[in-house]
ZALUMBA-391315 format. One record per residue (C-alpha): residue in three letters; x, y, z. Coordinates in steps of 0.5 Angstrom, whole numbers, padded with zeros to 4 digits, always signed. Layout:
BEGIN
alaXYZ ...
END
This chain:
BEGIN
met+0037+0088-0030 ala+0031+0083-0029 phe+0030+0078-0035 cys+0024+0073-0036 lys+0023+0067-0032 asn+0024+0063-0038 arg+0030+0066-0041 asp+0037+0069-0039 gln+0040+0075-0042 ile+0044+0071-0048 gln+0038+0067-0050 val+0034+0074-0050 ile+0040+0077-0054 ala+0040+0071-0059 glu+0033+0071-0060 ile+0033+0079-0062 leu+0039+0077-0067 arg+0035+0071-0070 leu+0029+0076-0071 ser+0033+0081-0074 lys+0035+0077-0080 thr+0031+0082-0084 pro+0030+0089-0082 gln+0025+0090-0076 thr+0023+0095-0072 lys+0023+0095-0064 gly+0016+0094-0064 gln+0016+0088-0068 ile+0022+0085-0064 arg+0018+0087-0058 arg+0012+0083-0060 gln+0016+0077-0062 thr+0020+0076-0056 ser+0015+0078-0051 ile+0020+0082-0047 ser+0019+0089-0044 tyr+0020+0096-0047 gly+0025+0097-0042 leu+0029+0091-0043 leu+0028+0091-0051 gln+0031+0098-0051 asn+0037+0096-0046 cys+0039+0090-0050 ile+0038+0094-0057 thr+0043+0099-0054 gln+0048+0094-0052 leu+0047+0090-0059 val+0048+0097-0063 gln+0054+0099-0059 lys+0058+0092-0060 asn+0056+0092-0067 trp+0052+0086-0067 leu+0046+0090-0069 met+0046+0095-0074 ile+0041+0101-0076 val+0039+0100-0083 glu+0034+0105-0084 glu+0036+0111-0079 asp+0032+0116-0083 ser+0025+0112-0083 asp+0020+0113-0077 pro+0021+0108-0074 lys+0028+0106-0074 lys+0029+0099-0077 phe+0035+0094-0074 lys+0038+0088-0078 ile+0044+0083-0075 ser+0051+0085-0077 glu+0057+0080-0079 lys+0059+0081-0072 gly+0052+0079-0069 leu+0052+0073-0074 val+0058+0070-0071 phe+0056+0071-0064 leu+0049+0067-0066 glu+0053+0062-0070 lys+0057+0060-0064 tyr+0051+0060-0060 trp+0048+0055-0064 lys+0054+0051-0064 leu+0054+0051-0056 gln+0047+0049-0056 ser+0048+0043-0060 ile+0054+0041-0056 val+0051+0042-0049 gly+0044+0039-0052 thr+0040+0044-0050 lys+0033+0044-0054 ser+0032+0051-0056 lys+0025+0053-0059 leu+0028+0058-0064 ala+0031+0055-0070 pro+0038+0057-0072 ile+0040+0062-0078 met+0044+0059-0083 asn+0045+0065-0088 val+0044+0072-0087 ser+0045+0077-0093 
END
């Protein structure tokens, strides 16, 4: 799986999860992350299988996705690691997701 020159897989996953604080369609996520449809499809499939992302409006067209509690735990650990290593991120962390 090829990733963007400026981002690795973990960064893309963190960005998808951060954007999914509120229900988002694949199109909305794709526009905001600027990744290919194939890469987005692969990431969303993996995140749903791991229960980090959940389908909240399965009957709607198109489906909408939202971060789960497991995804939130990953994202919080990601932000902690970013602060420990001193990596600057363009993305602001999420503090609370309901």
